[in-house]
C-alpha positions in Angstrom: 85.6 -63.0 -0.2 88.7 -61.2 -1.1 89.5 -61.1 -4.8 93.0 -62.0 -5.7 94.9 -59.3 -7.6 96.7 -60.2 -10.7 100.5 -60.0 -11.1 100.5 -56.3 -11.3 103.4 -54.1 -10.2 102.9 -51.1 -8.0 103.8 -47.7 -9.3 103.8 -44.2 -7.9 100.6 -42.6 -9.3 102.3 -39.3 -10.0 104.6 -41.0 -12.6 101.6 -42.4 -14.2 99.4 -42.8 -17.0 101.7 -45.0 -19.1 101.7 -47.5 -16.3 98.1 -46.9 -15.4 96.9 -47.5 -18.9 98.9 -50.7 -19.0 96.8 -51.9 -15.9 99.3 -51.4 -13.2 98.5 -50.6 -9.6 98.3 -46.9 -8.6 100.1 -46.4 -5.3 100.4 -43.0 -4.3 100.3 -42.0 -0.6 102.7 -39.6 1.1 102.4 -39.2 4.8 104.9 -38.1 7.5 105.0 -40.8 10.2 106.2 -38.1 12.8 103.0 -36.1 12.4 99.7 -36.9 14.1 96.8 -36.8 11.6 94.9 -33.5 11.8 93.3 -31.2 9.3 95.3 -29.3 6.8 95.5 -25.5 6.6 94.0 -23.3 3.9 96.3 -22.5 1.0 98.2 -19.2 1.2 98.1 -16.6 -1.6 101.0 -18.1 -3.6 99.7 -21.7 -3.3 96.2 -20.4 -4.2 97.7 -18.9 -7.3 99.4 -22.2 -8.2 96.2 -24.1 -7.7 94.2 -21.7 -9.9 96.8 -22.1 -12.6 96.5 -25.9 -12.4 92.8 -25.7 -12.4 92.9 -23.7 -15.7 95.0 -26.5 -17.2 92.7 -29.2 -15.8 89.7 -27.4 -17.4 91.4 -27.4 -20.7 92.4 -31.1 -20.5 89.0 -32.1 -19.2 87.3 -30.4 -22.1 89.6 -32.5 -24.4 88.8 -35.7 -22.6 85.1 -35.1 -23.0 84.8 -33.5 -26.4 87.7 -34.7 -28.6 86.6 -36.8 -31.5 89.6 -39.1 -31.6 90.3 -41.7 -28.8 94.1 -41.2 -28.8 93.6 -37.5 -28.1 91.3 -38.3 -25.2 93.7 -40.8 -23.8 96.7 -38.4 -24.1 94.6 -35.7 -22.5 93.7 -38.1 -19.7 97.5 -38.8 -19.1 98.2 -35.1 -18.8 95.1 -34.6 -16.6 96.3 -37.0 -14.0 99.9 -35.6 -14.0 98.5 -32.1 -13.6 96.1 -33.1 -10.8 98.8 -35.0 -8.9 101.0 -32.0 -9.0 98.2 -29.8 -7.9 97.4 -32.0 -4.9 100.9 -31.7 -3.8 100.5 -28.0 -3.1 100.1 -27.1 0.5 96.4 -26.7 1.5 95.2 -28.4 -1.7 92.4 -30.2 0.2 90.5 -27.0 0.6 90.6 -26.1 -3.1 87.5 -27.4 -4.7 88.4 -27.4 -8.4 84.8 -26.2 -9.2 85.6 -25.3 -12.7 86.8 -28.8 -13.6 83.5 -30.2 -14.9 84.6 -33.7 -16.0 85.7 -34.6 -12.5 83.3 -35.1 -9.6 84.5 -34.4 -6.0 82.5 -35.6 -3.0 83.3 -34.7 0.6 82.8 -36.6 3.8 80.4 -34.8 6.1 83.2 -34.1 8.6 85.6 -33.2 5.8 88.0 -35.9 7.0 88.5 -36.9 3.2 87.2 -36.3 -0.2 86.8 -38.7 -3.2 87.4 -37.6 -6.8 86.4 -39.6 -9.9 86.4 -39.2 -13.6 86.6 -41.3 -16.7 88.1 -41.6 -20.2 86.2 -42.7 -23.2 88.8 -45.0 -24.9 86.7 -45.7 -28.0 84.7 -48.8 -29.0 82.3 -48.4 -26.1 85.2 -48.7 -23.6 85.5 -46.5 -20.7 88.3 -46.4 -18.1 87.5 -44.9 -14.7 90.0 -43.1 -12.4 89.8 -41.6 -9.0 91.7 -40.5 -5.9 90.9 -40.3 -2.1 92.6 -37.4 -0.4 92.7 -37.4 3.3 92.5 -34.1 5.2 95.9 -34.0 6.7 98.9 -31.6 6.8 101.1 -33.9 4.6 99.7 -35.2 1.4 98.0 -38.6 1.9 96.4 -39.8 -1.3 95.2 -43.1 -2.6 95.0 -43.4 -6.4 92.2 -45.4 -7.8 92.2 -47.2 -11.2 89.4 -49.3 -12.7 89.7 -53.0 -12.2 86.1 -53.8 -12.7 86.8 -56.0 -15.8 88.7 -58.4 -13.6 85.9 -59.1 -11.1 84.3 -62.5 -11.5 81.5 -61.7 -9.1 81.5 -58.0 -8.2 78.6 -58.3 -5.7 80.4 -60.8 -3.6 83.8 -59.1 -3.5 85.6 -56.9 -0.9 88.8 -55.2 -2.1 91.4 -52.7 -1.0 91.7 -49.4 -3.0 94.4 -51.1 -5.1 91.8 -53.2 -6.9 88.9 -50.7 -7.2 85.6 -51.4 -8.9 85.7 -48.3 -11.1 82.8 -45.8 -11.2 82.0 -42.2 -11.6 80.5 -41.2 -8.3 77.8 -38.7 -7.8 76.5 -39.3 -4.2 78.2 -40.0 -0.9 76.1 -41.2 2.0 77.4 -41.4 5.6 76.2 -44.4 7.7 76.6 -44.4 11.4 75.5 -47.3 13.6 76.4 -49.3 16.6 77.9 -52.0 14.3 79.7 -50.0 11.6 80.7 -46.6 10.4 81.0 -46.4 6.6 79.9 -44.7 3.5 77.8 -45.6 0.6 78.6 -44.3 -2.9 76.3 -44.1 -5.8 78.0 -44.2 -9.2 77.8 -44.8 -13.0 79.8 -47.4 -14.8 80.0 -48.3 -18.5 80.1 -52.1 -18.9 81.1 -52.4 -22.6 79.4 -52.5 -26.0 75.6 -52.1 -25.6 75.8 -51.9 -21.8 75.6 -49.3 -19.1 75.6 -49.7 -15.4 75.1 -48.2 -11.9 76.7 -49.3 -8.7 75.9 -48.9 -5.0 79.3 -49.1 -3.3 80.3 -49.4 0.3 83.5 -47.5 1.4 85.2 -48.0 4.7 88.6 -47.3 6.2 90.8 -50.0 7.8 94.1 -49.1 9.4 93.8 -45.7 7.8 93.5 -47.1 4.2 90.2 -47.2 2.1 88.5 -50.5 1.3 85.4 -51.2 -0.8 82.6 -53.6 -0.3 80.8 -54.6 2.9 78.1 -57.2 3.5 75.4 -54.6 4.3 73.0 -54.9 1.4 70.2 -57.4 2.3 67.8 -59.0 -0.2 65.9 -62.3 -0.6 68.7 -63.7 -2.7 71.2 -63.1 0.2 73.6 -60.4 1.4 75.7 -58.4 -1.1 78.9 -56.5 -0.6 77.9 -54.1 -3.3 75.0 -53.8 -5.7 75.6 -53.7 -9.5 73.0 -52.9 -12.1 73.5 -53.7 -15.8 71.1 -52.5 -18.5 70.9 -51.3 -22.2 73.1 -48.4 -23.0 70.2 -47.0 -25.0 68.3 -46.7 -21.6 68.7 -44.3 -18.6 68.5 -45.6 -15.2 67.5 -43.6 -12.1 69.5 -44.3 -8.9 69.4 -41.8 -6.1 69.1 -41.3 -2.2 66.3 -39.8 -0.3 67.7 -38.8 3.1 64.4 -38.2 4.8 63.2 -41.6 3.8 66.7 -43.1 4.5 66.1 -44.9 1.2 68.1 -45.6 -1.9 65.6 -45.6 -4.7 66.1 -46.9 -8.3 64.4 -48.0 -11.4 63.3 -51.7 -11.5 65.1 -53.3 -14.6 63.5 -56.1 -16.8 64.3 -57.6 -20.2 62.4 -56.2 -23.1 61.3 -59.9 -24.0 61.4 -63.0 -21.8 63.8 -64.7 -24.2 66.3 -61.9 -23.5 66.5 -62.7 -19.8 70.1 -62.6 -18.6 71.2 -60.6 -21.7 71.6 -57.2 -20.0 71.9 -55.4 -23.3 68.2 -55.6 -23.5 67.3 -54.6 -19.9 65.4 -51.4 -19.4 63.4 -49.7 -16.6 59.7 -50.9 -16.4 58.3 -47.8 -14.7 58.2 -49.4 -11.2 60.7 -48.7 -8.5 62.6 -50.5 -5.8 64.8 -49.3 -3.0 67.1 -50.1 -0.1 66.0 -48.8 3.3 68.6 -48.1 6.0 67.8 -50.0 9.2 70.4 -50.4 12.0 73.4 -49.9 9.7 72.1 -52.3 7.0 70.2 -51.8 3.8 67.0 -53.9 3.3 65.6 -54.3 -0.2 62.1 -53.0 -0.7 60.4 -54.0 -4.0 57.5 -52.3 -5.9 57.6 -49.2 -3.8 54.2 -47.6 -3.2 54.4 -44.3 -1.3 51.6 -42.2 0.0 51.5 -38.6 -1.2 51.9 -36.5 1.8 52.3 -33.3 -0.3 55.9 -32.7 0.7 58.6 -31.6 -1.6 60.5 -34.8 -0.8 57.6 -37.1 -1.8 57.3 -35.2 -5.0 60.8 -36.1 -5.7 60.2 -39.7 -4.7 57.0 -40.1 -6.8 58.5 -38.4 -9.8 61.9 -40.1 -10.6 62.3 -37.9 -13.7 62.9 -35.0 -11.3 65.7 -37.0 -9.7 67.1 -38.1 -13.1 67.3 -34.5 -14.4 68.9 -33.0 -11.2 72.5 -31.9 -11.7 73.8 -34.1 -9.0 72.7 -37.3 -10.7 72.9 -36.3 -14.4 75.3 -38.7 -16.2 76.6 -39.2 -19.8 73.7 -41.7 -20.6 71.3 -39.0 -19.8 72.6 -36.5 -22.4 
């Protein structure tokens, strides 16, 4: 089911955050129609110097976004952050610059380096977070898709497929390639804040259609039916584990329950119950497994599987709720 977008005007993402914070579409993609897509070259010395200078600015702004006490300062830093990032990505060879020093932004690469996805967020105060991102294709001319959080507009997020223009915002920390006879796509694991008293995680499906990214696919199977994405909501006072174990081909996560039966359906009171569920990859689809019980074969992977706290504390999956 395709969600209808509201009456939102498109804007060039590089002109930005005034329009973005007003809820407008990000549209920024520059590509030369006369060039066949192929990988970009490494930046030269002058371009590398420009990228390093931009990274220094992004580090400073990222620190303001994450540490400033006042929300107007965080929002203003977020505006400048996006402008600086857009300018940096216009530098030739920018795809190969990893921005490793920019700690508030996560960058995940496709296994073939055909694209990378960046995500970050701004705490706007009053338990409100806005998520932002971009997908940069590995091409000589800049081809970039700006992502702005539209999750508050989703009436049923798990039953929705969208283009990149109406993104279900998240702060991604894992990118999983899926190759099968039926589909080639990616699964993203991310964190999403859902408002006062609520936190969330999401299992997202990313695929490309006519060269543009789309989110959501009917690939997550459970007794309740097939979902296009999986969304978890729970108390902001809790911490949920959600991670991928490649040798098991399983996405594993905490099972969430209400603290009392009368609180069922009120996700501000949902917490992990020390049991674990998972999605097992089979023939390009993910089948829900409940109450996982795994034998101890004394491998390092099973130690990780049987001790979710090890996963929770790993740098790749540590999120704001875990601080």
